[in-house]
N, C-alpha and C positions, 0 to 999 in steps of 0.2 A: 129279829134276823141277826146271825152274825155277820159280821164286816171282815173280810180276811184283811189280817194286816200287812203293810206291805213289806216285800224282801229286804228292799232297801230304800232310802231317800237319795235321790240325786239331785244335786245341784249344781246347775250351770249358769255361769253368770257372765254376761258380754261383757264387752271393756268399752272404750272412750268412742266418740261420735258413733254410736252404734246402740241399734235394741236390741231385744232378746229372740226376733226370729231364727236366725240364723242358728243360735246357739240351743233353742226349742228343737231345731233339726237334729242336730247331735245328740241330744239327750235320746231325742225319739229313738235313735239307731243303737243306741247304748242300752235302752230299756228294756226289762222283760214287761208282761204282760200286771206284773205284781209291785212294779215300782212308783213309786211317790217320786214324781217329776216335778221340783221348781225351778222356774226360769223367771229370777226377778226382773223388771224390766222397771231399771232407774231413771228411765229419760235421756232422752237424745242430748237436749240443750243442758240440761244440768251436768252430764259428763263432761262439759267445756270451762265449767266454774272451779268446783273443788271438791275434791276425793273424801272428804269429811264426811257430808251427807250420805252421801253414795254406802260408805262403811257402815255407817250409822244404820241404813236402811236394811242392809243384808246379814248385820248382826242380829238387828230385831228380827228378822225374819226366821233365822236359826233358831233363835233363843224360842220364839214361839212354838218353831217344830218339836225343838228337844221336850215342850210341855206337852204337847199333844202325842208325840212317840216317843216316850224315856227308854224305849229299851230296842230300837230301830237304827241299826249303822246308818251312815251318813257319809256317801261317795261325793266329792266334790270338783268341779272341772271350770278352771277360770282362763279366760280367753284374755289376752295382751292386761289391760289394766283390771280386767273382772279377776286373775290371777295376784295382783297386786293386794287388789281390796280382798281376796282371801287369807293371804299371808297376814293384814293387817289385824283381820277378824279373828284370826287364830291367836297372832301375839298377845291381842287384849284378854283372849279366855283362853288359858293355857287348862282351865278345868273340863274344858271341850273337848282337850285332845284325845282320849280314849275314847269318845263317841263317833271320830273321823276315822272309817276304815281308809280311805285314801286320799289323796292330794294329787291333781292334776293341773298343771300350768302349761298352757300352750301360747306360745310367742309372747312371755310374760318379761319386760323390760327387768329384771330381779335388780341388777348392778346398776338401774339407773338407765331411762331412755336416752341416746347420746341426743336426738332432735330435739328432745324437750330441752335439754341444756344448752343447746345451739340458741334454742329461743327465747332463755331463759337463764343466761349464763352465770349472774350473780348470785340466782337463787330468790331474787326478791319478792317473786309471786305472781307471776303474769299468767294468768287465769290457772289451766291444769297443769301447766308446765311447770310448776315446781315440782307438784306432787309424781309427776312423771318422772321426771329425773331424779328422786332421791332413791338412795341406794340402799337396799333393804334385803341385803345377801347374808348378814348376822339372825336376823328373824328367821330369814327363809330356812337357811343352817339349823337354826336350834328348833325347828318344827321337823324339818326332815330327818332329824336325829331321831322323832318320838311317830313320826306318821308316816306309810309308806306314800311316796313322793315320787311324781313323773313329771319329767321335763322334756316337751317335744317343742321343737325349733326348727324353725323352714329355712329354707337356704336357695336363692337364687340368684346370688351373684358370688360365691365363694366365701361366704360372710353374715348374710344377713337375709332376712326376707323380703327386703326390700323397706322396711320399717324399721326393726329393731334387730340390732347386732346379734349375733348368735351367742358371742362371750358375754353378754349381758343379762343373757338365759338361763346361763349354768349355776348349778345349787349343787356343792358338792353335799356328798351322801345322799343325794335323790339319784332315781334313773335319768340317764338321758338321752333323748332319741333325734337325732338329726334328719331332717325330712328334705331330699336334693328337691328343688323345683317348684317346693310348693310357698308362695308369699304369704305375706301376713293376713289378707283377706281369706284365701284358700284355708287357711288354718281353721278356720272356725266349722267347717261342717266336712272336710274332706274325708271321703272313704280310709285314706290312709291314716288319718287322725285317730277315726274308730278301730280302725284295725289295731294301730300301736294301742290305745288305751284298753282294749278288750283283753289283747295280749298281757298287759302290765298286768291287769285284773284277774288274769288265769295263773300267773305264773309267778311262786312263791320264791323263788331266788332271781330275785331282779340282778342285773347290772349295773350297782350304784355307780356315779363317778367318785373314785376316789384314788387319792395319789400317796406315795410314801409320805412319811410325817416331813422332812425337810423339802421336798419340791413341796410341800403344801404350803409350807412356812415360807419359803419364798413368794410365792404368787399371792397368799394373805398379806405380804409385807408391802408388796408392791402396789397391791387393791387399797390399802390403806395409807397410801400417798395421797398426800393434799391435793386436790384437782384431778386425779387420777379417772378417767371416762373409759370405760369397757370399749376397746375399738374394734375395727373392721378387721379381719384375716386378710384382705385381698396383697395388703402393703408386705405380708410375712416374708416371701419370698425376697424382697427388695433387701431385708433388714441383715444387717453384720454382726456374726457372733462376737461379743466382747466379753465373753466369760463361758466359761464352760466348770460345771461342778464336780465332783468325783466320781456320781453317779449317772453320770453323761448328759444329765440336763443341763442346757444353755440360755443364755440371757442374749437376746439380739434387739439392736437398735438401730432406728431407721428415723430418719428426719426429713420432711419435706419440704417444699418448695416455700411454705411459708415457715418455717423455722418452726415446726410443730414435732414434738419429740415424741416417737412410739417405739412401743417397749414389747417385747415379745418373749413367753417363757416357751423353749421346746422342749418336747423328751428326746430319751436319747436316739431315739431312729430319725429325729428330724422333724415332726409333726408338732404343731402349733397346739399349746396345753393353756395358754393365755396371752391375750393382746389387748392391749390397753395406749393412751396417750393422756400427756400436759399440755397446757398452753405455756406460754412463757413466763408468765408469773409461778411456775412451781418447775420450771426445769433445772434450777439449782439445787433444788430439794429431791428431785429426782435422784440426780449424779451423787448426791450425798448416800443416800439409801443404797443405790448401786455398791458403792464402795464400802458401806456397812456390811451389806450381802458378801461381797470378795473377802471381808477379813474376817466373817463367821467361817466362811470356807475354810480360809487360809488355817483358823485355828482348829479347827476340827481334827481329832486323831486318823 
């Protein structure tokens, strides 16, 4: 008897301090009767230790799937650390990119989780914190340039889902959706997430997160400042404009009571495009980069 091949393979990966049940529910709401759904359960305890064995486990699973179904497209969804795992897997296996039909990152701290960095500020390797605090933005952007990518962020306090700040989820070149009122846990299987993914799968002209070349350069330069951590947007309104470029984009700064320097990039209409902060050790370096950007702007024709 002939067995019907799947219409597509759907991987749904859970994240830190979690099991696969919620992601299995999300996948069930997205799958067709012909879809092969795979929701690797990496083990609650193991998600607290190191990410490398988790990456290897998912990588091995995908390798076996590709051997078994060499011509069936794969759609992947990762919640929180699950999205980071998929970024790592695809970065290591670029030969798989033409097999991946789409990648959806849900509440994933691509720029590094600020809570993890606070727990392990020196990056010395305290549990899973070092892995969660790592900036994977360049890896994600390279993948987004080749594979259709959707980024979904929850927002319960004007800038975060209560666990991951919105700024840390953004990937240039990916479609971006912010879902107000959804916290980090709700993002696992909320109907709003299902609807966003279904729409992404069905619409070919996705609205990707793009900027003009100069604004992109400004944000990337700030993100590259040593010690820069993607920050919360709630302090954006307190910030003072320190420079406005010819295209209307402005740089704003705000220093909190602890002396931590926060920096924001705003579009010409005044909305926040990027926000981050540096600690005391890197404040002088940030000031140098700001002077550098102002000099570049002054030198432009």
